[in-house]
N, C-alpha and C positions, 0 to 999 in steps of 0.2 A: 278117674279121667273125669272132669266137670259135665253136667249135660245143663247145654245152655238152653236147653226146651223145659227146663223145669220154670215152676209157677218162681214167677217173681218175691223175692223175697229182700226187702230192702233191707241193709241193717245198720246198726246203727253212727252216722256220720263219725268222721276221721277227730283225731285229736283236733280243737281247734287251734290249740297253740303248742308245737312242738319246741320243744327246747331248739337252740343249737349246739350239736356236739363239734368239740374241737377235733382238728388233725393230729393227730398225736405224730409221734416222732418215725414211729417204724409207716405211715401212711405218707408222711412225708419221703424220708426217704426214697419211697415206693414212684412217687410221684414224678421225682427226680430222675433216676433211673429212664421213666418211659416220657421226659422231656416237656410234663405237663405243670412246674415246678418252674418258672423264670420271675426274672425282676421284671418290675411294672412301676413304671412314673407317677401310677394316679392309685393310688387306696383307695378301697370304701369308707374311710371314713372322711376323708377329704370334702367326699360328694356329700355329707354331711352337713358343712357349713355353708346352706343358705340362706337364704334372708329373707325369703317369703316363695308362697304355692300359688298355684291356679286351677282349678279343678277339671281335668284335661273332658271332654266331651266327643261322642264318637260322630260318624257324620248323620246321624239322626238325631243328635243335640242331646245323645241318651250321657248318664256319668258312664266315663269308660273306667273308671276305681283307679284311673294314674292322675296324677298332680304335676305340672309342668314348674320344676321349682327355678329361679332365677338367684343369683351371686353378683357382691359387688364384684366392681371391675377388676380387682387385684386378685380376686382368685378365680373371677370366669377366667383371665390372660393365664393362670398356672392351668385351670384344668382345660382349658379346650389345649392346649399345647401336647399336654401329656394325654389325654383322651385321643387326641389323632392318633398321637404314635400308640398304641393299646390297642386302635382296630388295626394298625399295620401288622404288631405283633402277631394279631389271628390272625388276619391273611393273609399277608406274605412273611411270615415269621421273622420280621424284624424288619426287615428291607424299608431306611425311612425314605428313599429317594423319590418316593410317588407325596408326601405328607403335605407338599404343598400344595396339590389340586384337592384336597380334602381341608374341612370345617365341618364345626360342633352345633348343630342346627337348631339343637334340641335335649335338653336332659328332663327325662320324667321320672318323678316320684309314687312307688306303689308300698302303702302303708302295711295294704291288708295279708299280704304273703307273709310266711313263716321266715326267709331273706331277707324282708323289705327291700324290693331291687332296686336300681336307676338300671333303666330300658334309656341308651347314648343312640343317639341318630347321626349319622354324619351323611355329610352329605357333597359329593361333587362339586367343587367351583364352577366349571366350566356347560356341565348340562346337566346339572338340578339333579343327578337321578341318588340316591339315596340309601343309605344300607340302615340294619340296629345291632348294635348288640348289648349282652347287661352285663351289668357291674354288683355282686350280691355280697354278702356275709358267707366267708369259707364257711363249709356247713361238711362234718365228715357221714353223716347220712348223706346229704345231697352228691358228695367227691362217689361215695362208694355207689350210688346210684347211673351216676355217669359214664364210672368207668367201665358198668356191667351192661348200658347201653349199646358202649360204642364198643365191647368184646362181641355179645354173645346174639343183638338185634341186627337186623338189617340195613340200621342208619350207622353212619361214621359222625361223631360227634366233636368239636374243637373246643376243649377249655383250656384252661389256665390257671393257679395257683399263686399266690405271693403271702405271707404270712396269713393276716386274718380275709384275704381276699378274692373275691373266686370270679373272673370272665367267665362270659360261655359264648357263644356265636347263635346269631338271631336262626330256628326252627323256622321255615316260613312252611304256609299252608294255611287252610282255612282253618279258624277256629272248631271246638266241633261243635259246639250249640248253634254256632251261627247253620254250619253244615245242617242238622237235622233239622232249623227253623227251613231254610231257605232252601236250601240242593236235596237232601232224601228226599223226597216226593215230585220232584222236578220230571217232568217225562221225561228229560235229556237220562235222565243217573242210570246208572245202569245197578239196580238196586242186588240184582244176586250177584255179583262180584264184589258188591259192598261187602254184600254181608259175609261171604269167604273171606273178608280181609278184616273184618269186627273176629269174626271167631278166630282168626289167627293173632290177633293183636292181647284177644283174650288171653288166648296162651300164653305169648310173649311174658305178660303181664304179672302174671300166674306162676309161671318158672321160678324166675329170678323176684318173686316176692314187689313188686313195685305198688305201691298203694294209692288208694285217692283216686285215683285216675276217671275222673268223672269229664263230662263232654268238654268244661271249658278246660280239661289238665290236659289237653290233646288236638293236635290239628290232620287235618286228611288232608293229605297231598292227590293231585289229578293231575294224571297224563295222560296225552293221546297215545293210545298204542293200533299196531295193527286192526284196522274196522272199528276197536271203539275203544273204550278205556278205563286204564287201570287204577286202584288207591290203595295209598297208602297211609296209615295211620298211628303218624310219629306221639307220644308221651313227648310234653315240654316241660313236667313237673316232675323231678326229681328227691321232693324235702321226702315222702314217705317212703325212700326202699326202706326197706324192714324194719318200720317203727312198732303199726300197729300189733294188736294182739287177738286178732280175728282175721279168721282166714277169710269169711269173703270181701275185706275190704282190698283185697288182694284181685278180686275177679270183677273189671270195671262192668258187667255185664248185672250184679247188683245194687249197681247206683241207680236210683232213680231217673238222674239226668239224662242217663243212658237208653233208656225203656224202649224208645221208640226204632234204636237199634238191635234190639234185641228182639223185640215182635218183629223185625226184619227178618232176622234169621230164624224165627219162628215161622212165618210165615211163607216162607221161599224154600229150604234148605231143608230135606228130610236129614233123621239121625245118623244114616252110612255117611253123606256127605259132611257131615261138622266131623264126625269121627275121620273119618281122610284128611278134610284139614288139618284137624291137631292133630297127628302124625305128620301131617306133613312139616307140619312147624317145627313142630319136636326134632326130625330129622336133619332141617337145618340149624337148626340152634345146638343140634352134637357135631356135622361138620366146623360151623364155626368156633367152639368148647377145644375140638381137636387141633387144629391148627392154629391155636391160643389158648393154649393148653399149660405150658409154664408160667404164662404173664397172669393167665386167669387161678393156675392154682397161687398164683403166689399172692395176688390180691385175697381172693377166699382166706386165706391163711392169716393174714394180717385182720380183717375185718371177724374171724373167731375169734381173737385175744381183746378186738376193741369193744367199747364203753357205746352202744346208741339204741338204744333202748330201754326201758325199765324192767326187773323183774318180773313184775307182773304180767305186763305184757309178753314176754316173755315166755313165761310158764305158760300164759294161757293158750299163746299160738300154740306150742310143742305139743299142747293136751286136744285142741279142734284138727291139728294137721296130721297126728296119731292116732286121734279115732278115721280120720278122712282116707285114709290111707292105709289103714291096718297097719302101721308099721312102728312100733317099741322106738324107733332109733329117736324117733321125734325129742322121747321124754327124758334122753340123755342128754340134750340141748342147754347150756348155758348161756349164751349170747346168741344173739338173731344173726350172728355171722356162723352160728355152729348148723341154726336151721335152714339160712341159704345151701348151704353146701348138706345135707341130708336131704333137701326136697329137689336140689339139680341131681342128685343121684339117684333119687327113689323116681323121678321121672324121664330120668335120658340114660338110665346103664342100661337096660334090653336095646338100647336103637347104640348105644356107644358100643356096646361088641361087637355091632352090625358092620362098625368103620373099616375101611380094607387098611391093613395093616401099612401101605405105601403111603397111604395117608395121615397117619399118624406119625410118620415118620419128618414128614415137614413145619413148614409152619413157626413165626417169631421173628 
């Protein structure tokens, strides 16, 4: 069990540039079987044909790390029609009867991310209401991360792949770094409830080995509840799904950007409460695993034979986890998928035995 009350020991930063791992035939077939692989009218490569770009600023005039791109008229006409249809595929499963009400307001490009994403802003012509989605290079690591998030977390995610292209819905919420700066110490913030959620989020990331979840790689969803407020932390970056070779890179508590959140936990929660919330989250993940066990097993089996990291990182992570759990089973792992499988078994097996057999008979 991770002690979130331990002294901060910030790890080295994750790899600056993680390679793109191709989607192999087995993963592609899995995506087809579960409706994730669809024909798209626009590919990622089409969006690279922009003529120039302008740096995008935020509301305070600071660099937003995105660039708004422009295209010549012929390219724009092609893209505008296709991107509206992609939005319809995401939101209405390909019902194009509403596309005449929609238009593309802006296309932004980020050169810093591993997947170098494009952010598409779709606007309703009649009321100016807008929404976003993302088009990225298809990367097996990210696909595994998205699918595990969909199956094991409390959050559902809509995404589709086609050839070398990945499209994702926008995940709404307050960026974590903005929450820390402007909301965490606000008098209206229920810091105890938020601290509880951070403990659970920390546990979720470690269970499925989702790495590099610094404050700008997650958002905070705030929901009014009976007499108070509920918080949900959601990861928005899945590039580092079981890629890195250091255990602490899979624990949000160990990133210096997140330290104000760790301080909130240590000052407001005692050891017994932290252990209670960790146990609660493990139990919830166990029930999700039980209800989708065949699909999760199929995904993990494919991951076990896939190459989504380097031999050096795999070996190092296996050693660190074996030492952490005092379990030599990790040392037998030859792939990151095998490490994830062992990790889930090691953390959840005891609670999985407590799931009623009636629960195990349903799902999928």
